C-alpha positions as semicolon CSV with decimal commas, in nm:
position;residue;x (nm);y (nm);z (nm)
1;X;0,673;0,576;-0,703
2;X;0,368;0,435;-0,522
3;X;0,395;0,197;-0,227
4;X;0,478;-0,159;-0,322
5;X;0,458;-0,425;-0,055
6;X;0,767;-0,637;-0,004
7;X;0,593;-0,886;0,224
8;X;0,330;-1,144;0,130
9;X;0,016;-1,104;0,339
10;X;-0,200;-1,417;0,372
11;X;-0,485;-1,549;0,589
12;X;-0,702;-1,256;0,487
13;X;-1,038;-1,214;0,650
14;X;-1,230;-0,893;0,712
15;X;-1,034;-0,841;1,036
16;X;-0,703;-1,026;0,991
17;X;-0,399;-1,083;0,773
18;X;-0,071;-1,259;0,844
19;X;0,283;-1,252;0,712
20;X;0,612;-1,425;0,782
21;X;0,918;-1,202;0,810
22;X;1,265;-1,335;0,894
23;X;1,116;-1,666;1,011
24;X;0,856;-1,516;1,245
25;X;0,482;-1,501;1,186
26;X;0,303;-1,171;1,244
27;X;-0,068;-1,093;1,249
28;X;-0,236;-0,773;1,140
29;X;-0,556;-0,779;1,342
30;X;-0,849;-0,541;1,370
31;X;-0,999;-0,519;1,717
32;X;-1,114;-0,277;1,985
33;X;-0,859;-0,042;2,130
34;X;-0,745;-0,098;2,488
35;X;-0,912;0,129;2,742
36;X;-0,765;0,474;2,801
37;X;-0,625;0,588;3,138
38;X;-0,979;0,642;3,267
39;X;-1,104;0,300;3,155
40;X;-1,304;0,425;2,855
41;X;-1,313;0,227;2,532
42;X;-1,322;0,376;2,184
43;X;-1,633;0,281;1,982
44;X;-1,408;0,217;1,678
45;X;-1,194;-0,087;1,604
46;X;-0,839;-0,024;1,490
47;X;-0,563;-0,229;1,329
48;X;-0,273;-0,366;1,537
49;X;0,035;-0,572;1,455
50;X;0,081;-0,874;1,683
51;X;0,352;-1,136;1,721
52;X;0,238;-1,498;1,678
53;X;0,191;-1,710;1,992
54;X;0,342;-2,021;1,831
55;X;0,000;-2,181;1,776
56;X;-0,108;-1,953;1,492
57;X;-0,284;-1,693;1,706
58;X;-0,183;-1,334;1,778
59;X;-0,029;-1,249;2,114
60;X;-0,230;-0,956;2,247
61;X;0,036;-0,857;2,498
62;X;0,285;-0,804;2,214
63;X;0,074;-0,563;2,011
64;X;0,193;-0,252;1,834
65;X;0,040;0,085;1,892
66;X;-0,271;0,145;1,684
67;X;-0,202;0,148;1,313
68;X;-0,530;0,326;1,242
69;X;-0,871;0,236;1,106
70;X;-0,777;0,201;0,737
71;X;-0,660;-0,151;0,642
72;X;-0,432;-0,046;0,356
73;X;-0,253;0,217;0,564
74;X;-0,225;-0,025;0,858
75;X;-0,071;-0,288;0,632
76;X;0,186;-0,037;0,503
77;X;0,271;0,077;0,857
78;X;0,298;-0,284;0,976
79;X;0,541;-0,358;0,695
80;X;0,749;-0,052;0,782
81;X;0,768;-0,169;1,144
82;X;0,867;-0,523;1,044
83;X;1,139;-0,398;0,810
84;X;1,305;-0,181;1,072
85;X;1,125;0,154;1,079
86;X;0,964;0,313;1,385
87;X;0,746;0,613;1,452
88;X;0,973;0,877;1,606
89;X;0,669;1,036;1,777
90;X;0,780;1,362;1,619
91;X;0,636;1,574;1,342
92;X;0,763;1,864;1,134
93;X;0,660;2,188;1,300
94;X;0,585;2,352;0,965
95;X;0,317;2,109;0,846
96;X;0,270;1,841;1,112
97;X;0,396;1,559;0,887
98;X;0,475;1,251;1,096
99;X;0,844;1,153;1,101
100;X;0,976;0,797;1,116
101;X;1,331;0,665;1,166
102;X;1,516;0,356;1,050
103;X;1,633;0,135;1,336
104;X;1,767;-0,173;1,159
105;X;2,067;-0,024;0,979
106;X;2,230;0,208;1,230
107;X;2,074;0,527;1,093
108;X;1,870;0,591;1,408
109;X;1,916;0,967;1,382
110;X;1,777;1,008;1,029
111;X;1,413;1,124;1,036
112;X;1,204;1,062;0,725
113;X;0,853;1,196;0,656
114;X;0,592;0,918;0,663
115;X;0,439;1,043;0,339
116;X;0,774;0,983;0,165
117;X;0,796;0,630;0,307
118;X;0,444;0,552;0,190
119;X;0,530;0,691;-0,153
120;X;0,814;0,437;-0,174
121;X;1,093;0,697;-0,175
122;X;1,293;0,529;0,104
123;X;1,355;0,162;0,176
């Protein structure tokens, strides 16, 4: 089953989208990455999920890690984060597939391949 969004994304521009989840507004925003440890900036903009500042603007200090350069993938990852999933920062040794875990329902120990989440096999 292919990915099907459960959130409504609005306020679309080339570099933004917004959604409301459980009464809070969130922004998906494309912008430059923060500098690395040596102060260098990436030449590529990436997508980030930000909390709303209460005035309709994203709060930069409450940004997610980079969700990548592809808007569709970033939107899927943002939705996973908002619905209680997190990147475990682990991958399967056999094929390098990224593993995520559910945090919202007490199943913190269960690791699920990201490709299965994006295929809609787990919710």
